[in-house]
N, C-alpha and C positions, 0 to 999 in steps of 0.2 A: 433176672432182667431188671430188678428194681434199681440197680446201680449203673445201668447202661449209660444214662445221660451224664452222670458224674464221671465215669471212665472216659466217655467220648470227649467231654470238655477238658479233662486232664490231658488226654492225647493231643487235642488241638493246642492246648497251652504249651505242652512240651514241644510240639512242632514249631510254634512261634518262637519259643526260646532257642530252639536248635538253629533255625535259619538266621535269627538275629546274631547269635554268637558266631555262626559260620561267617557271616558277612564281616563282622568285626575282625575275626581271625584272618580272613582272606585279605582284608585291607592291611593289617599289620604284616602279613607275609609279603605282600607286594611292596610295601614300604620298608621291608626288612627291619621291622621294629623289634627292639629287645623285649617288648611286652609279651611277645609270643612265647618267650621262654619262662614266663612266670609259672610256678607250680600249679596254681589254681586254674590257669587257662589250659593246662595239659590234662587236668582231671575232670573239671566241670562238664566239658562237652561229652565225655564218655558217660558220665552219670545221666545227663539229660537224654542222650540218644538211647541208652539202655532202657530208661523209663519209657521213652517214646515207643520203642519196639515192643517192650513188655505190655504196654497198654494196648497197642495195636493187636497183638496176639490175643490178649484178653478179650477184646471186642469181637474178634473172629470166633473165639470159643463160645462167648456168650450168645451170639446170634447164630451159631452153628453154620458158618460159611467158610469156604476154603478158596484159595486163589484159583484153583482149576475149575471151580463152579461159577465164578463171576469174572468175566474177562477184564473188567476195570480193575479188580483187585490184583489179579495176576500181572497186569500191565504196570500197576503201581509198584509192586514188589520188584519187578524187573528194573523199573526206573530207579528204585532205591539202590540196587546194586550199581547201576551206572553212576548215580549221585555219589556214592561212597568212593568209587574209583576216581572220578573226576575231582571230587572234593579233596582227596588226598594229594592230587597233583597241585591243586590250588593252594593248599596250606603248606605242604612240605616237600613234595617230590618234583615240583616244577623246577627246571634248571635255571630259569631266569625270571625276573619280576614280570616281564611281559607274558611269558608262558603261564605263570601263576595267575595273572590277571585274566587272561583268556579262559583258563580253566575255571576260575571263579564265576565268570559270567555264564559259562555253560552249565555249571553246577546249579546256579540260581534258576536258570531256565528249566533244568530238569526238575527242580523242586516245584516250580510253578506248574509244570506238567502234572506232577503227582497231586498237587492241590486241586487242579482242575478235574483230574480223574476221580478224586474222592468226592468232590462236590457234585459233579455231573453224573457220577456212576457210569462212566463210559471210558473205554480206552482211547477215545478220540479227544479226551480231556476238554479243553475249552471250545473245541470245534464242534462238539456234539450239540 
């Protein structure tokens, strides 16, 4: 437990980096920018998101909680799956810039929901 706060803060930092990079990539996708094809932009988000997930799992193990025990954590993980799916539409699978822009806004809203669920410890997120 002595490293809990360090891991928690690394998890929060990775989340901030992840959403920031997502917004930049989504903007480039909507604008059809060639920057989206840079090698580093194809690799870095996966490294950050892997660290984010790994740190989240580490926190769960450290405090011995599982998604089926805490409704807010289960809701957050289900929202994560939705975020990944909608995010992939926003970055590369959307057929038009407008579709990618709409998906990007939805993905950011899902991220905001996950943030609220984590802060409020409620599946109602910010409404709790």
